[in-house]
C-alpha atoms as one frame of an Amber mdcrd trajectory, in Angstrom:
protein
   7.345  29.790   1.073   9.494  26.867   1.293   8.966  23.096   2.368  11.747
  20.881   4.246  11.209  17.166   5.114  13.264  15.591   7.891  15.142  12.164
   6.912  17.599   9.586   8.949  17.402   6.827  11.170  14.619   6.241  13.750
  15.757   8.008  17.377  17.993  10.098  15.811  16.476  13.374  16.887  14.581
  14.655  13.986  11.341  15.365  16.067  13.692  17.115  18.575  15.540  19.040
  16.059  12.226  20.593  14.456  10.593  21.308  17.585  13.714  23.354  18.730
  13.700  25.263  14.743  10.094  26.001  15.145   9.005  25.963  18.924   5.849
  23.515  17.917   5.336  19.942  18.322   5.772  17.883  15.154   4.044  14.682
  16.649   0.511  14.653  16.414  -0.805  11.742  18.345  -0.561  11.389  22.058
   0.835   7.811  21.581   3.831   9.480  20.073   4.703  11.845  22.182   4.127
   8.880  25.314   6.445   6.486  23.732   9.090   9.366  21.939   8.609   7.649
  18.491   7.468   9.112  15.235   4.562   6.749  13.596   2.874   9.477  11.009
   3.947  12.695   9.344   4.334  15.462  11.563   4.049  19.389  10.057   5.013
  22.664  11.923   6.635  25.521  10.467   8.841  28.842  11.478  10.632  32.147
   9.904  14.176  32.127   9.142  16.195  35.278  10.066  15.971  36.186   6.276
  12.060  35.782   6.243  11.785  32.961   4.892   8.747  30.833   5.842   9.611
  27.311   5.834   7.463  24.268   6.604   8.616  21.273   7.823   7.410  17.683
   7.171   8.822  15.268   9.777   8.745  11.937   8.971   9.044   8.351  11.103
  11.947   6.804  10.785  11.536   3.271  11.917  11.243   0.885   8.965   7.910
  -0.256   9.932   6.647   3.259   8.763   8.616   3.236   5.758   5.617   3.639
   3.586   4.670   6.866   5.768   8.331   7.847   5.242   7.932   7.806   1.571
   4.568   9.639   1.796   6.421  12.633   3.263   9.456  12.745   1.434   7.810
  12.450  -1.813   6.203  15.882  -2.557   9.005  17.644  -0.367  11.848  19.186
  -2.961  14.135  19.953   0.105  15.403  17.710   2.825  17.317  18.123   6.480
  19.019  14.783   6.814  19.578  13.745  10.409  22.338  11.612  11.502  23.329
  11.200  15.745  26.563  12.444  16.303  26.778   9.499  18.878  25.396   6.674
  16.659  26.462   7.244  13.150  24.963   6.015   9.991  22.631   3.222  10.364
  20.067   0.841   8.497  17.317   3.400   8.176  19.684   6.128   7.097  20.519
   4.206   4.030  16.797   3.411   2.816  16.199   7.563   3.596  19.037   8.090
   1.353  17.885   5.597  -1.314  14.527   7.261  -1.140  15.577  10.680  -1.434
  17.973   9.511  -4.360  14.951   7.898  -6.213  12.845  10.787  -5.722  16.091
  13.022  -7.101  16.219  15.015  -4.045  18.979  17.554  -4.460  18.670  20.268
  -2.172  19.340  19.826   1.871  21.529  19.986   4.638  22.685  16.956   6.763
  22.588  17.892  10.574  24.694  15.640  12.695  22.704  15.749  15.699  23.067
  15.103  19.443  26.611  16.726  19.495  26.446  16.979  23.191  27.037  13.289
  23.353  30.165  13.221  21.187  33.825  14.755  21.080  34.615  17.039  18.262
  36.657  13.896  16.829  33.784  11.861  16.876  31.949  14.643  15.088  34.603
  14.619  12.356  34.512  11.109  11.591  30.659  10.695  11.554  30.791  13.897
   9.228  33.286  11.500   7.037  31.008   8.471   7.158  28.348  10.736   5.608
  29.592  12.296   3.228  30.853   8.395   1.978  27.354   7.564   2.561  25.880
  10.184   0.429  28.649  10.199  -2.321  27.013   9.741  -5.798  23.645  11.176
  -4.612  22.055  14.681  -5.148  22.751  15.182  -1.411  26.502  14.441  -2.091
  27.951  18.379  -1.589  24.869  19.311   0.620  26.525  21.411   3.791  26.894
  19.682   7.177  25.947  21.232  10.898  26.588  19.750  14.020  23.822  20.596
  16.354  22.680  19.586  19.922  18.919  20.504  19.895  18.791  20.008  23.703
  21.380  22.596  24.466  20.413  24.551  21.477  24.295  24.914  20.311  24.382
  24.892  16.462  21.057  25.827  15.598  21.691  29.186  14.510  24.097  28.299
  12.434  21.620  25.720  10.864  18.693  28.059  10.272  21.649  30.376   8.695
  22.875  27.113   6.379  18.819  26.340   5.703  18.618  30.081   4.646  21.058
  29.656   2.003  20.026  26.443   0.551  16.351  27.450   0.017  17.794  30.592
  -1.653  19.336  28.512  -4.007  16.268  25.979  -4.440  13.968  26.458  -7.384
  10.917  24.381  -8.089   9.760  23.487 -11.460   6.396  24.845 -11.923   4.520
  24.536 -15.138   1.225  26.093 -13.499  -0.715  22.533 -13.181  -2.106  21.906
 -10.009  -1.123  18.027  -8.933  -1.480  18.348  -4.761  -0.693  14.829  -3.161
  -2.821  14.373  -0.056  -1.766  13.446   2.920  -4.471  13.973   5.422  -8.112
  14.548   5.370 -10.410  15.483   8.143 -13.384  17.722   8.965 -13.457  20.934
  10.780 -17.022  22.183  12.638 -18.512  24.893  10.615 -16.052  24.671   7.937
 -16.257  20.812   6.603 -13.977  18.774   4.803  -9.847  19.767   4.757  -7.110
  18.342   3.108  -3.523  19.074   3.134  -0.543  18.564   1.005   2.323  19.913
  -0.294   1.680  22.099  -3.248   4.221  22.074  -5.930   3.171  23.572  -8.676
   0.187  26.409 -10.070  -1.570  28.187  -7.816  -5.107  27.743  -5.854  -7.562
  30.359  -5.031 -11.002  30.104  -3.136 -13.487  29.238  -5.393 -11.590  27.252
  -7.600 -12.967  24.278  -9.451 -10.627  21.160  -9.194 -10.970  17.320  -9.682
 -10.082  15.140  -6.742  -8.747  11.997  -8.050  -8.792   8.752  -6.086  -9.459
   5.150  -5.231 -13.292   6.165  -6.146 -12.563   7.869  -9.795 -12.866  11.361
 -10.135 -15.011  13.982  -8.248 -15.750  17.490  -8.972 -14.664  19.948  -5.814
 -14.871  23.406  -5.236 -11.900  25.376  -2.625 -14.046  26.729  -0.249 -10.817
  28.487   1.765  -7.024  28.230   2.144  -4.824  28.009   5.063  -0.765  28.222
   5.228   1.001  27.605   8.326  -1.972  28.195  10.337  -3.273  31.375   8.407
  -6.144  32.314   6.158  -4.839  32.449   2.358  -6.478  34.340  -0.468  -3.853
  32.541  -2.643  -1.572  29.643  -2.413   1.455  29.411  -4.758   4.733  26.736
  -4.675   6.484  25.316  -2.712   4.067  25.539   0.431   2.572  23.721   2.732
  -1.633  24.137   2.565  -4.752  22.920   3.863  -7.375  23.461   1.458 -11.132
  23.398   2.587 -13.264  21.738  -0.126 -16.698  21.746  -0.630 -18.742  18.838
  -2.615 -17.468  15.810  -0.789 -17.038  14.185   2.882 -13.806  14.060   4.009
 -13.971  10.282   4.887 -14.544   9.577   0.876 -10.600  11.315   0.600  -7.847
   8.954   1.579  -3.963   9.901   1.823  -2.363   9.554  -2.164  -5.753  10.927
  -3.675  -4.861  14.211  -5.357  -6.233  17.379  -6.377  -6.085  18.199 -10.136
  -6.352  21.292 -12.258  -9.613  21.174 -13.834  -9.206  19.721 -17.380  -7.522
  16.930 -18.786  -4.947  15.280 -16.955  -3.464  11.831 -17.814  -4.634   9.147
 -15.453  -2.777   5.743 -16.276  -2.265   2.551 -14.532   0.584   1.110 -16.990
   3.772   3.148 -17.646   6.964   2.593 -19.331  10.225   3.800 -17.215  13.443
   4.644 -17.033  15.884   3.271 -13.954  17.477   5.962 -12.605  18.534   4.789
  -9.287  19.122   1.153  -7.981  20.647  -1.499  -9.771  20.193  -5.641 -10.126
  17.227  -7.545 -11.070  13.657  -6.294  -9.979  11.061  -8.165  -8.191   7.799
  -8.994 -10.290   5.286  -7.529  -7.516   6.536  -4.145  -6.211   4.585  -1.258
  -4.270   5.020   1.974  -6.270   5.106   5.472  -4.204   4.639   8.626  -5.907
   3.532  11.922  -4.331   1.864  10.437  -0.933   0.167   7.584  -3.231   1.139
   3.989  -3.023  -0.134   1.384  -4.882   0.699  -2.592  -5.904   1.935  -2.902
  -9.227   3.888  -5.845 -11.779   7.243  -5.048 -13.304   7.943  -6.254 -16.897
  12.004  -5.854 -17.359  12.256  -4.985 -20.946  16.019  -4.393 -20.734  18.711
  -3.650 -17.923  17.344  -0.042 -17.698  13.951  -0.049 -18.913  10.780  -1.754
 -17.704   7.009  -1.599 -17.703   4.858  -0.988 -14.713   1.191  -2.087 -14.245
  -0.068  -0.373 -11.473  -3.373  -1.586  -9.484  -5.377   1.501 -10.113  -4.665
   4.320 -12.012  -3.021   7.321 -10.808  -2.586  11.054 -12.234   1.107  10.722
 -14.002   2.956  12.337 -16.575   6.582  12.170 -18.065   9.444  12.644 -16.335
   7.649  11.783 -13.021  10.194  10.116 -10.519   8.724   6.704  -8.563   9.960
   4.924  -5.917   9.853   1.044  -6.224   9.320  -1.032  -2.583   9.659  -4.811
  -2.289   6.844  -5.191   0.509   7.856  -8.380   1.137  11.683  -7.659   1.993
  10.650  -4.519   3.299  13.051  -2.434   0.937  13.485   0.241  -1.399  14.561
  -1.186  -4.939  15.247   1.887  -6.773  13.791   4.812  -8.470  12.606   5.097
 -11.862  11.610   7.803 -14.373   8.237   8.080 -16.072   8.701   7.716 -19.881
   5.592   6.847 -21.353   1.871   6.935 -19.884   0.399   5.464 -22.763   2.880
   2.712 -23.885   2.058   0.341 -26.784   0.682  -3.302 -25.674   3.436  -6.172
 -25.902   2.187  -9.328 -27.380   4.436 -10.515 -29.750   7.854 -12.243 -29.412
  10.723  -9.671 -28.837   8.259  -6.722 -28.055   9.499  -6.195 -24.929  13.175
  -6.302 -26.083  12.438  -4.005 -28.833  10.676  -1.600 -26.750  13.202  -1.331
 -24.183  15.642   0.147 -27.099  13.277   2.682 -28.088  10.934   4.391 -26.211
   9.642   6.920 -28.136   7.111   7.490 -31.490   3.866   5.364 -30.926   2.402
   3.495 -33.574  -1.423   4.655 -33.124  -2.180   1.795 -35.042  -4.723   3.354
 -37.357  -7.689   1.275 -39.025 -11.172   0.993 -38.437 -11.659  -2.056 -36.258
  -8.334  -1.220 -34.329  -9.488   2.419 -33.723 -13.276   1.373 -32.883 -12.216
  -1.049 -30.241  -9.409   1.551 -28.756 -12.095   3.901 -28.433 -14.609   1.280
 -26.755 -11.886  -0.405 -25.039 -14.347  -3.747 -25.131 -16.768  -4.455 -27.588
 -18.502  -7.554 -29.216 -17.732  -8.667 -32.432 -21.091  -8.542 -33.788 -21.777
  -5.169 -32.341 -18.625  -3.717 -34.466 -20.478  -5.468 -37.363 -23.922  -3.669
 -36.748 -21.396  -0.201 -37.085 -20.321  -1.449 -40.583 -16.791  -2.169 -39.129
 -14.623  -5.116 -40.856 -14.317  -7.906 -38.624 -12.821 -10.284 -41.372  -9.521
  -9.556 -39.610  -8.842  -9.176 -36.163  -6.199  -6.266 -35.952  -2.818  -6.903
 -34.262  -3.226  -5.159 -31.531  -6.454  -6.208 -30.224  -7.093  -9.230 -27.926
 -10.135 -11.222 -28.354 -11.629 -13.407 -25.700 -14.544 -15.550 -26.843 -17.180
 -12.873 -29.025 -15.323  -9.761 -27.104 -12.466  -7.875 -28.628 -10.712  -5.721
 -26.377  -8.044  -2.833 -26.609  -4.852  -3.722 -25.578  -3.648  -3.767 -21.777
  -7.814  -3.755 -20.851  -8.251  -7.443 -19.605  -4.433  -7.052 -17.862  -5.703
  -4.391 -16.244  -8.786  -5.886 -14.883  -6.754  -8.836 -13.917  -4.547  -6.182
 -11.904  -7.087  -4.308 -10.384  -8.544  -7.791  -9.091  -5.410  -8.605  -7.675
  -5.081  -5.556  -5.791  -8.475  -5.580  -4.407  -7.954  -9.148  -3.356  -4.611
  -7.544  -1.539  -5.953  -4.814   0.241  -9.145  -6.898   1.830  -6.792  -8.994
   3.251  -4.521  -6.221   4.763  -7.543  -4.483   5.822  -9.360  -7.960   7.281
  -6.813 -10.903   7.707 -10.001 -12.701   9.008 -11.763 -12.141   5.615 -12.751
 -15.522   3.756 -12.181 -13.707   0.411 -13.485 -10.919  -1.860 -17.167 -11.803
  -3.086 -17.767 -12.584  -6.764 -20.477  -9.573  -6.619 -17.552  -7.416  -4.904
 -15.366  -8.445  -7.762 -17.904  -8.161 -10.493 -18.580  -4.726  -9.064 -15.395
  -3.527  -8.859 -14.478  -4.526 -12.334 -17.762  -3.575 -13.921 -17.088  -5.708
 -16.701 -18.987  -5.536 -19.840 -20.153  -9.659 -19.868 -19.874 -11.533 -16.313
 -18.371 -14.471 -18.737 -15.227 -12.708 -18.696 -14.946 -12.995 -15.298 -12.904
 -16.597 -15.247 -10.903 -14.598 -17.723  -9.814 -11.983 -15.467  -9.046 -14.722
 -12.512  -7.141 -16.875 -14.467  -5.019 -14.180 -15.053  -4.705 -12.537 -11.773
  -3.081 -15.397  -9.788  -5.863 -15.772  -7.788  -7.936 -18.493  -6.194 -11.487
 -18.513  -6.776 -13.954 -21.422  -4.801 -17.191 -21.157  -3.005 -18.053 -17.784
  -4.354 -14.845 -16.146  -2.876 -11.709 -15.162  -4.383  -8.205 -14.950  -2.438
  -4.405 -15.900  -2.166  -3.800 -19.066  -0.671  -0.812 -18.201   0.958  -2.636
 -15.232   2.782  -5.204 -17.386   3.913  -2.754 -19.051   6.330  -2.172 -15.872
   8.360  -4.946 -15.355  10.597  -3.477 -11.550  11.855  -4.521 -11.050  15.725
  -6.278 -14.641  15.984  -2.621 -16.202  15.476  -2.190 -16.246  19.066  -5.108
 -18.074  20.087  -5.458 -20.815  17.600  -1.963 -21.751  18.041  -2.656 -22.213
  21.805  -5.918 -24.060  21.066  -4.124 -26.497  18.453  -1.645 -27.380  20.936
  -4.636 -28.020  24.049  -6.348 -30.198  21.579  -2.870 -31.782  20.290  -2.960
 -33.226  24.343  -6.230 -33.748  24.969  -8.368 -34.398  21.264 -11.701 -34.936
  22.429 -11.632 -32.415  25.086 -13.032 -29.623  23.247 -12.757 -26.218  24.610
 -15.717 -24.902  26.601 -17.053 -21.041  25.416 -15.133 -19.598  28.394 -12.204
 -20.793  27.015 -12.300 -19.831  23.333 -13.587 -16.346  24.903 -10.286 -16.489
  26.843  -8.257 -17.120  23.548  -9.975 -14.465  21.906 -11.507 -16.775  19.535
 -14.871 -15.882  18.244 -16.994 -16.848  15.062 -15.010 -14.599  13.023 -11.793
 -16.237  14.271 -12.895 -19.890  14.286 -14.321 -19.612  10.722 -11.034 -18.288
   9.263  -9.121 -20.970  10.909 -11.442 -23.825   9.638 -11.416 -22.406   6.221
  -7.450 -23.090   6.304  -8.153 -26.405   7.738  -6.212 -25.905  11.173  -9.629
 -26.369  13.115 -12.867 -28.172  13.022 -16.244 -26.868  14.052 -18.986 -29.402
  14.830 -22.217 -28.651  16.016 -23.320 -27.062  19.307 -20.033 -25.032  19.040
 -17.622 -27.757  19.595 -14.117 -27.399  18.017 -11.804 -30.192  17.505  -8.880
 -30.908  15.303  -9.277 -31.576  11.597  -8.111 -35.095  12.172 -10.096 -35.865
  15.157 -12.992 -37.533  13.419 -10.341 -40.166  11.703  -8.801 -40.403  15.243
 -12.203 -41.167  16.591 -13.217 -43.537  14.138 -10.008 -45.842  15.259 -11.136
 -46.166  19.083 -14.577 -46.915  18.003 -13.897 -49.512  15.731 -12.310 -51.191
  18.702 -15.709 -51.415  20.349 -18.226 -54.382  20.499 -20.803 -53.624  17.723
 -23.094 -52.053  17.927 -22.013 -49.302  20.661 -23.812 -47.012  22.931 -22.984
 -43.287  22.981 -22.180 -43.913  26.417 -19.552 -46.359  25.527 -18.598 -44.084
  22.642 -17.873 -41.427  25.422 -16.029 -43.568  27.738 -13.953 -44.667  24.610
 -13.104 -41.291  23.396 -12.377 -39.702  27.200 -14.809 -36.855  26.793 -17.769
 -35.779  27.665 -21.575 -36.196  26.582 -21.486 -32.520  25.147 -18.476 -33.368
  22.911 -19.717 -36.929  21.932 -23.160 -36.323  20.539 -22.009 -33.903  17.988
 -18.860 -35.571  16.849 -21.341 -38.969  16.304 -23.538 -37.087  14.313 -20.628
 -35.765  12.464 -19.572 -39.561  11.457 -23.099 -39.919  10.784 -23.281 -37.092
   8.422 -19.731 -38.373   6.601 -21.150 -42.200   6.446 -18.706 -43.566   8.548
 -20.932 -44.968  10.963 -24.646 -45.416  11.210 -27.158 -44.998  13.819 -29.447
 -48.010  14.361 -31.861 -46.653  16.993 -31.936 -43.874  19.525 -28.982 -45.624
  21.943 -27.315 -47.343  19.470 -25.008 -47.026  16.371 -22.429 -49.206  14.346
 -19.121 -48.168  12.403 -19.906 -49.006   8.869 -17.219 -51.584   7.569
C-alpha cells in the first residue's frame, strides 16, 4: 500500500481532484462541504491501474489551518502538489512547498488543476512558474500533469504517473512502530479507534504497544485493524491504518500522540538540530511540528546552522528525524531541521554554545559519584546525597544548585518550559481564564519541593499574582467577549455613571466570566449589586461630589452624577470603602479632605 498527501493553495481544487480520482468525498464535516473549504484532514483511497492501493490524505490549504496541513503532510512520504491553471502559484503554495522541503519529501507529482479554465499557453506558463518555485527542493524534477477534475480530462494520465512515482518510492523501514495519531474516536461495539499513517514496522491484532502523549505513557493492546475500510490481520508500511485499542478511552488520546513499539523508545524535550531548509535568524519562540504533533519550543542558536530546541513537552524523537519550525506569531514556516542529538549536554559556561555548534558528536558522560547520582535522580537534596555516602564537598560542574537542591542538567529549564507551555495552552483553550492556578501548576510539574516553584516561575517568563500564573500580554485578549466589552466601553465613555442594566449586558453577551476577565485587565470596574462602570468612574465621581455643599445627601449625589439610585448607592459605598468619602448617618456623607 501507499499513502499520498495533497498540497497546494486554498481553493485550487485539491479535494475535488481527490474525489475525482477515488469517487469518495474527502471532506468529513458537513460544514466543509457546505462552505466548499477543507478545514481538517480528509482520508480516502483507490486502486491504481497497476493494482497498487493508494490512500490519500487531503489537507486544508487556507493559512488559518496551517497546523492541520502540517499534521497531514508530516507522516506522508509522497505528495500530490496542486496548482490551479487559472490562478497559478499563490501564497499558500509557497507555505506548502516550504513545509514539504522541511519534511524532506522528494517523491511526488505536480498537478495543474482546472485545466478547463485555461489555454494551452497559460498551462505552459503556469508549469514554468511551478518549476521555478520548486527549484532546489525535492520536487524540482517531479512530473507535471494538467487535469480537469470537472471534465475528467487528464485523470487517466495522472493515475499512470502516480503509479510510476509510487513504484520509484521506497520508505525506510527500521521495524520500529511509531504511528503518529491524527484522529481518535469510538465505535459502538468496538471501542476506541485511532488512525494514522504507518511508516515503519508492522501491526497485528494482539500487539502490546505504548501510547505516548501529553499524559505520559500508557500500555495498550491492539484489538483489531482496518485499512481502507477493510479488516486486516496485519498492517505494514506505508499505509493508512485504523487501530482498535483496548485499555484506553478515546477522549484520552489526542492528535499528536504516538503509538510506539513496546520497549525502550527515546522521549525528549531537548534536542540539538541542524538546519536543512530556510535561512536567516530563527525566532526564540517557535512551534515545532513532527509527525502529527505540535509543541511550543524555545530555540537557542549555537551557530548559523545548528541550534538547540527546548520543547514544552517530551516527544518520541530520534536522530535524523525531520522537524518543521513555525513562527506562530507571524504565521509562517521558518524552516526545517534534522535531529542530531536527543540527549544533548547542558550549556552553562561561556562559549559552550559556540563549541557545541562546532562539534555535535561525542557526549561527555560526566562520570563521577555525585554527578552520576544526580543525573540518575534528576533532583535530590544535598543532605540526602550525604546520607547515601556521596561526597558533596564540591558541586559537580554539570549540576545546578537551587538552595539545598541539586538538579541534573536541564531539569529546571524543562520545568520552566512545561509551565510556560501550560499557561499558553490554557489561554488558547479559554481566553477568559484568569490564569493557571498555583495548585494546577504544582500538580503539572510534580516538583519534589514546593519551595522550588518560585525558581520555576522566575525563569518561565510568566507572572504570578493572587495565586494565578499568566502572561500579561495574553490577558489583553478577551477572545469572543472583546466586541461586547468595546461597545460597553464606548457607552460608558459617553455616560460614565449610566451603568448598563442586566438586559443590556445580556445583549452584549457579557456574563460574569466576561466581566471578571475585563475587570482583571483594568477595562471595567464591577461594584456591588451587578453595577458595572469604568475604572476611572470613582475618581470622576469624586470631582463632582467635591463641588457639593458638605455634607451631602444620597439624592444630591445622584443628581450631581446624573444617574439612578441603583448606581449611586453602590458607587457611594465603594467610595466609603476606599476612604474617599465618609458616611455620617443614614442619609448624609461628606468628602474626606
